[in-house]
C-alpha positions in Angstrom: -12.1 -0.6 -4.4 -13.2 -0.3 -0.1 -11.9 -2.4 2.5 -15.4 -3.2 3.3 -15.7 -4.1 -1.1 -12.3 -6.3 -0.9 -13.6 -8.4 2.7 -16.8 -9.1 0.6 -14.7 -10.2 -2.6 -12.4 -12.7 0.1 -15.6 -14.2 0.9 -17.0 -14.6 -2.0 -14.2 -16.4 -3.4 -12.9 -18.0 -0.8 -16.0 -19.6 0.9 -15.3 -17.9 3.8 -17.9 -16.0 6.2 -17.2 -12.5 5.6 -15.7 -12.5 9.3 -13.1 -14.9 8.3 -12.4 -13.0 5.5 -12.1 -9.6 7.7 -10.4 -11.3 10.2 -7.6 -12.8 7.4 -7.6 -9.2 5.6 -6.7 -7.3 8.5 -4.1 -9.6 9.4 -2.5 -9.2 6.4 -2.1 -5.7 6.1 -1.3 -5.6 10.3 1.7 -8.0 9.7 2.5 -5.4 6.6 2.5 -2.6 9.1 4.4 -4.6 11.5 7.0 -6.2 8.8 7.6 -1.8 7.5 8.0 -0.8 11.2 9.9 -3.7 12.5 12.3 -3.7 8.8 11.3 -1.1 7.1 10.6 -3.6 3.6 7.7 -5.6 2.9 8.1 -6.9 -0.9 5.3 -9.3 -2.4 5.9 -10.9 -5.7 4.1 -10.1 -8.2 2.6 -6.9 -6.8 5.7 -4.8 -5.4 7.7 -3.2 -2.6 6.6 -1.0 0.2 9.7 0.3 1.5 9.9 3.1 4.3 11.9 6.0 3.0 13.1 9.3 5.4 12.0 12.7 4.6 14.2 15.7 5.4 13.0 18.9 7.2 12.3 21.2 4.2 10.4 24.2 3.5 7.2 24.8 1.6 4.0 27.1 1.6 1.0 27.0 2.6 -1.5 27.0 -0.7 -4.8 28.9 0.7 -2.2 32.2 2.5 0.9 31.4 0.4 2.7 31.5 3.3 6.1 29.6 3.8 5.8 26.7 6.4 8.5 24.6 7.6 7.8 20.3 7.2 9.1 18.7 9.9 11.4 15.5 9.0 9.2 12.6 8.9 9.0 9.0 7.4 7.1 7.6 4.5 6.0 4.8 2.6 7.1 4.6 -0.6 5.2 1.5 -3.1 7.1 0.1 -6.6 4.9 -1.9 -8.3 6.6 -5.0 -10.2 7.2 -5.6 -13.4 4.0 -8.1 -13.4 1.1 -5.8 -12.2 2.3 -2.8 -14.7 1.8 -4.8 -17.3 -1.5 -6.4 -15.8 -2.5 -2.6 -15.6 -1.5 -1.9 -19.1 -2.8 -5.2 -20.3 0.6 -5.6 -22.0 1.7 -8.6 -24.4 1.9 -11.7 -21.9 0.2 -10.3 -18.5 -2.7 -12.3 -17.0 -6.5 -11.0 -17.7 
C-alpha cells in the first residue's frame, strides 16, 4: 500500500475528505517521527514498537568493486511487531480477520 492508497482508505472509512485524511495521516506519521527523535521509542498497542538504535562504525564491502569501505556510526530505527499483529498476518488462532 502506498501513502496515497492509505489516504484514500482513511477517507473512505471515515467519511473525511482526502485533504483532511492526508492531514491526519501526515500528523500521525510526523508525531511518530518527533517522538522517536525526542524519546527514542514509540509503542502502539496491537501494532508494535519503533525504537532508535545506535549502530557502531564498521567495515563493509562495496558489492560492485569488492573494495573495503568504512560504514560510519549512525542511528537506525528498529521495529518489533506486536504478537497480535504477527498472529493477524499469519492467520493464527484467535487473530482477527
